[in-house]
KETOR-255545 format. One record per atom (N, C-alpha, C): x negated, y negated, z negated. Coordinates in steps of 0.001 Angstrom, whole numbers, padded with zeros to 6 digits, always signed. Atoms other than C-alpha are relative to their C-alpha. Example, Ala and Ser with C-alpha at 12.3 -4.5 7.8 and 13.67 -1.06 7.14 Angstrom:
! KETOR-255545
-000890+001190+000000 -012300+004500-007800 -000900-001200+000000 +000820+001190+000060 -013670+001060-007140 +000770-001090-000730 
***
This chain:
! KETOR-255545
-001020-000717+000754 +100021+004594+236830 -000456+001427-000305 +000485-001356+000180 +098439+008009+237303 -001048+000071-001096 +001028+000055+001031 +095520+006971+235066 +000623+000020-001392 -000695+000011+001290 +097920+006215+232203 +000540+001388-000325 -000552-001328+000206 +099576+009574+232665 -001106+000989-000377 +001129-000871+000341 +096168+011316+232597 -000450-000241-001437 +000369+000330+001381 +095305+009453+229379 +000990+000604-000982 -001029-000573+000863 +098601+010522+227879 -000151+001510-000094 +000166-001459-000005 +097994+014132+228933 -001180+000421-000870 +001160-000302+000839 +094566+014090+227297 +000350-000148-001479 -000386+000227+001389 +096021+012657+224123 +000975+001077-000477 -000929-001074+000358 +098837+015211+224150 -000747+001323-000212 +000807-001212+000184 +096282+018002+224577 -000753-000071-001333 +000706+000194+001277 +094333+016564+221624 +000965+000205-001172 -001014-000192+001042 +097525+016419+219534 +000316+001482-000157 -000275-001438+000047 +098223+020043+220452 -001118+000739-000746 +001150-000606+000680 +094707+021010+219291 +000061-000290-001499 -000087+000378+001408 +095121+019099+216025 +001165+000708-000692 -001171-000682+000555 +098553+020628+215487 -000352+001449-000326 +000418-001385+000247 +097073+024142+215829 -000948+000069-001197 +000918+000020+001138 +094290+023223+213384 +000770-000177-001311 -000817+000201+001201 +096896+021997+210897 +000755+001276-000347 -000687-001269+000261 +098852+025225+211302 -000948+001029-000614 +000998-000922+000557 +095671+027217+210630 -000261-000345-001462 +000229+000439+001386 +095057+025137+207501 +001159+000437-000889 -001182-000380+000777 +098599+025795+206314 +000001+001505-000251 +000037-001455+000164 +098242+029534+206924 -001080+000422-000980 +001088-000327+000923 +094941+029557+205030 +000424-000160-001457 -000334+000274+001400 +096550+028159+201890 +001318+000609-000448 -001293-000590+000378 +099924+029925+201979 -000128+001031-001109 +000172-001063+001000 +098543+032774+199880 -000158-000546-001415 +000193+000590+001328 +097742+030413+197004 +001323-000416-000632 -001318+000377+000503 +101374+029369+196684 +000772-000737+001069 -000785+000586-001088 +104158+028459+199050 +000290-001488-000212 -000279+001410+000261 +104761+025137+197301 -001154-000906+000418 +001160+000795-000389 +101270+024016+198283 +000096-000513+001430 -000050+000369-001412 +102186+023810+201963 +001003-001107+000309 -001075+000963-000268 +105119+021399+201595 -000517-001347+000509 +000467+001295-000532 +103148+018126+201986 -000545+000112+001427 +000558-000183-001341 +101332+019497+205044 +001111+000204+001033 -001117-000228-000923 +104553+020723+206653 +000755-001300+000245 -000655+001300-000189 +106117+017316+206051 -000773-000861+000993 +000801+000783-000954 +103213+015706+207920 +000216+000499+001432 -000269-000522-001342 +103825+018034+210874 +001399-000396+000471 -001339+000503-000346 +107487+017048+210765 -000095-001428+000529 +000164+001395-000433 +106443+013401+211019 -000671-000058+001368 +000658-000078-001304 +104161+014307+213910 +001037+000278+001085 -001053-000339-000957 +107086+015925+215716 +000948-001152+000236 -000883+001158-000118 +109238+012895+215016 -000605-001042+000948 +000656+000978-000876 +106683+010603+216687 -000078+000507+001439 +000031-000557-001356 +106376+012951+219664 +001364-000134+000677 -001345+000152-000561 +110149+012904+220158 +000245-001460+000378 -000140+001426-000331 +110093+009109+220009 -000787-000348+001263 +000814+000253-001197 +107294+009068+222586 +000714+000535+001235 -000686-000591-001151 +109248+011393+224873 +001207-000824+000438 -001141+000837-000369 +112230+009052+224735 -000445-001366+000524 +000545+001271-000509 +109974+006057+225517 -001500+000197+000238 +001395-000327-000282 +106715+007142+227202 -000890-001228+000105 +000807+001219-000014 +105587+003543+227302 -000535-000348-001390 +000408+000306+001373 +105200+003515+223517 -001123+000943-000432 +001178-000836+000281 +101667+004925+223145 -000321+000071-001490 +000231+000005+001451 +101625+004042+219448 +000541+001277-000643 -000594-001228+000537 +103832+007065+218851 -000989+001169+000106 +000996-001062-000144 +101075+009340+220190 -001116-000169-001032 +001046+000254+001005 +098477+007686+217956 +000488+000391-001394 -000564-000378+001301 +100795+008154+214978 +000072+001525-000138 -000030-001467+000027 +101186+011836+215911 -001372+000561-000341 +001371-000430+000298 +097406+012226+215844 -000268-000146-001493 +000244+000258+001425 +097245+010670+212381 +000720+001018-000878 -000776-000942+000818 +099978+012949+211024 -000542+001429+000109 +000601-001336-000129 +098336+016106+212422 -001241+000111-000877 +001206-000003+000838 +095039+015202+210771 +000393+000006-001470 -000434+000084+001389 +096866+014331+207580 +000608+001329-000465 -000572-001305+000362 +098713+017662+207648 -001104+000967-000408 +001115-000889+000337 +095427+019560+207691 -000643-000446-001308 +000615+000499+001236 +093969+017307+204993 +000865+000348-001203 -000898-000285+001128 +097040+017703+202769 -000015+001486-000365 +000065-001438+000281 +096871+021477+203131 -001253+000315-000813 +001253-000281+000700 +093235+021575+202088 -000036-000679-001370 -000008+000714+001287 +093724+018980+199364 +000814+000765-001038 -000833-000711+000970 +096546+020930+197734 -000677+001295-000459 +000705-001223+000383 +094474+024133+197807 -001215-000312-000873 +001132+000409+000836 +091462+022296+196372 +000490-000301-001407 -000562+000325+001319 +093599+020925+193536 +000405+001283-000723 -000372-001293+000580 +094968+024435+192947 -001232+000692-000599 +001218-000656+000481 +091423+025824+192621 -000667-000789-001129 +000530+000794+001121 +090342+022925+190410 +000754+000329-001282 -000789-000397+001174 +093193+023852+188066 -000382+001408-000462 +000464-001343+000349 +092061+027495+188210 -001326-000077-000765 +001286+000174+000681 +088564+026370+187223 +000206-000556-001407 -000289+000580+001318 +089959+024271+184379 +000508+001080-000948 -000519-001103+000818 +091861+027320+183117 -001135+000946-000398 +001150-000858+000290 +088676+029404+183360 -000827-000610-001128 +000808+000669+001027 +086754+026823+181318 +000688+000041-001362 -000738-000053+001267 +089502+026739+178671 -000029+001410-000581 -000022-001386+000468 +089662+030537+178472 -001341+000425-000597 +001328-000442+000420 +085896+030853+177980 -000829-001132-000607 +000688+001162+000587 +085067+027619+176158 -000933+000388-001145 +000821-000413+001139 +083564+029557+173227 -000973+001121+000353 +000835-001111-000442 +081556+032005+175319 -001221-000536+000749 +001193+000300-000796 +078005+031821+176659 +000234+000622+001384 -000356-000499-001327 +078781+032113+180370 -001236+000377+000818 +001173-000228-000854 +075286+031969+181902 -000620+001399-000121 +000524-001373-000008 +074222+035440+180640 +000763+000915+000967 -000812-000815-000909 +077068+036869+182734 -000051-000563+001422 +000031+000670-001303 +077024+034300+185574 -001196-000952-000002 +001222+000808+000104 +073442+033027+185867 +000042-001320+000767 -000050+001235-000794 +074279+030410+188532 +001213-000874-000360 -001183+000753+000442 +077147+028919+186497 -000195-001512+000131 +000252+001450-000113 +075537+025451+186419 +000106-000451+001448 -000085+000313-001426 +075221+025489+190211 +001462+000018+000465 -001429-000093-000350 +078854+026577+190555 +000736-001238-000512 -000643+001195+000552 +079934+023731+188265 -000304-001234+000856 +000382+001132-000839 +078028+021266+190459 +000802-000010+001299 -000767-000100-001248 +079769+022515+193611 +001469-000331-000248 -001388+000310+000345 +083130+022293+191890 +000155-001502-000229 -000018+001458+000198 +082321+018721+190841 +000007-000725+001351 +000019+000616-001332 +081562+017885+194487 +001392+000045+000636 -001355-000116-000544 +084997+019162+195523 +000944-000960-000715 -000828+000927+000778 +086620+017159+192707 -000264-001439+000455 +000355+001347-000458 +084731+014037+193805 +000542-000271+001393 -000539+000148-001354 +085799+014639+197405 +001466-000436-000055 -001421+000343+000138 +089451+014524+196365 +000150-001407-000587 -000109+001311+000643 +088955+011515+194095 -000412-001142+000922 +000522+001059-000862 +087020+009544+196709 +000838-000225+001255 -000851+000144-001190 +089640+010067+199418 +001436-000279-000394 -001352+000292+000463 +092598+008533+197683 +000691-001082+000822 -000622+000988-000883 +093248+005946+200388 +000892+000755+000980 -000939-000844-000749 +096388+007435+201946 -000094-000206+001509 +000032+000241-001444 +095877+005807+205353 -001194+000660+000682 +001193-000556-000633 +092429+007290+205944 -000284+001440-000412 +000244-001373+000461 +092699+010680+204216 -000131+000981+001151 -000020-000937-001119 +093434+012451+207467 -001320+000099+000732 +001290-000014-000703 +090035+011520+208856 -000975+000982-000635 +000910-000880+000716 +088432+013829+206301 +000474+001446-000030 -000586-001343+000080 +090411+016975+207093 -001032+001105+000211 +001014-001035-000218 +087366+018900+208373 -000861+000185-001249 +000759-000095+001251 +085438+018074+205195 +000805+000732-001062 -000863-000680+000960 +088414+019285+203180 -000106+001510+000121 +000116-001451-000205 +088123+022734+204726 -001320+000516-000570 +001312-000413+000520 +084406+022928+203866 +000026+000055-001532 -000060+000031+001461 +085046+021917+200259 +000885+001122-000540 -000888-001073+000450 +087935+024365+199948 -000705+001351+000053 +000665-001294-000123 +085893+027297+201222 -001057+000182-001083 +001034-000063+001029 +083036+026508+198861 +000624+000173-001384 -000677-000030+001298 +085357+025928+195907 +000690+001342-000220 -000756-001251+000147 +087555+028967+196529 -000942+001173-000256 +000959-001082+000206 +084548+031272+196780 -000584-000009-001398 +000586+000095+001341 +083081+029982+193537 +001018+000300-001094 -001036-000300+000998 +086357+030117+191598 +000299+001499+000014 -000205-001454-000087 +086858+033661+192876 -001130+000746-000712 +001144-000611+000676 +083356+034527+191654 +000161-000086-001513 -000208+000160+001440 +084153+033118+188227 +001074+000964-000500 -001104-000861+000431 +087454+034966+187989 -000350+001487+000088 +000372-001413-000112 +085879+038226+189139 -000918+000430-001146 +000854-000320+001156 +083570+038031+186109 +000753-000078-001326 -000790+000086+001227 +086406+037703+183596 -000145+001259-000858 +000137-001237+000777 +086108+041372+182588 -001300+000014-000801 +001287+000023+000697 +082435+040971+181738 -000006-001040-001122 -000074+001034+001047 +083114+037759+179823 +000887+000463-001150 -000865-000540+001058 +085935+039480+177937 -000756+001037-000841 +000838-000951+000743 +083483+042237+177009 -000934-000750-000948 +000893+000803+000843 +081108+039578+175687 +000767-000549-001206 -000832+000499+001107 +083963+038118+173591 +000226+001130-001012 -000233-001135+000903 +084779+041578+172173 -001274+000359-000755 +001278-000311+000638 +081100+042211+171456 -000307-001023-001092 +000218+001061+000996 +080823+038849+169661 +000909+000196-001207 -000952-000213+001095 +083941+039589+167629 -000404+001200-000845 +000444-001195+000730 +082647+043046+166718 -001194-000339-000879 +001184+000400+000775 +079312+041555+165610 +000413-000864-001188 -000477+000866+001093 +081139+038912+163549 +000702+000838-001066 -000696-000869+000938 +083381+041538+161983 -000999+000830-000812 +001041-000765+000681 +080304+043644+161150 -000694-000869-001059 +000643+000908+000951 +078670+040618+159505 +000902-000277-001194 -000952+000254+001096 +081808+039901+157472 +000067+001226-000913 -000058-001230+000805 +082025+043539+156354 -001276+000163-000807 +001285-000094+000720 +078318+043544+155442 -000045-001026-001139 -000040+001034+001039 +078818+040299+153522 +000883+000411-001158 -000915-000464+001050 +081785+041727+151619 -000641+001150-000768 +000670-001133+000661 +079819+044930+150911 -001124-000495-000909 +001086+000553+000821 +076865+042877+149627 +000559-000644-001263 -000620+000636+001170 +079118+040834+147357 +000539+001066-000953 -000528-001092+000838 +080821+044028+146125 -001137+000708-000739 +001165-000641+000641 +077395+045569+145425 -000524-000857-001138 +000490+000906+001045 +076299+042510+143453 +000946+000011-001190 -000990-000026+001086 +079532+042482+141446 -000094+001326-000752 +000139-001313+000634 +079176+046237+140772 -001263+000053-000854 +001262+000033+000736 +075548+045749+139725 +000158-000794-001299 -000201+000841+001183 +076550+042969+137333 +000871+000726-001018 -000909-000699+000922 +079376+045030+135864 -000709+001168-000670 +000683-001176+000564 +077172+048118+135389 -001114-000415-000950 +001165+000347+000812 +074063+046435+134026 +000244-001136-000982 -000349+001073+000936 +075670+043503+132311 +001483+000081-000302 -001433-000194+000274 +078946+044853+131016 +000527-001134-000878 -000593+001027+000845 +081307+042359+129472 +000111+000508-001428 -000027-000421+001390 +081206+042468+125746 +001320-000240-000668 
***
């Protein structure tokens, strides 16, 4: 009987560790938007529900296993929602600068795109709801990589906006030069070949 209790204590300690990790994940993503934490908080609620059921029937070890799954899923959901948030930020960046040469301003843009694709693939490849929680540690790695790269892109917006203004100025100059050339030709024709 004591052995079972020791096993339960170990599992409860593991659940406590996972719960703290999920809380850390939630705190990490709160700054991106409070609505992002809702799925993760719901998973922690489910974890608590299973723990209460276990406490009312300590013979039902399945409740502890379910608590473990929900803690892992809470951390995964937190990271997944933040990854999706950053993927949308990247999409907005690409739309904003679709007509701009980005690599002169951000030389490693192709590398950044590859890392962002890896994060997107991570989310797409973990769509099996029952096993998502097993990948919560990978989710944190992908989020950190993605968030850093999206931040790098966004921090270069001023330089890219300068490039847009420079391009527009050059285009405007070309249009003005073209109009001036046409006006010169018309003036030349009128002066040297007056209408009769």
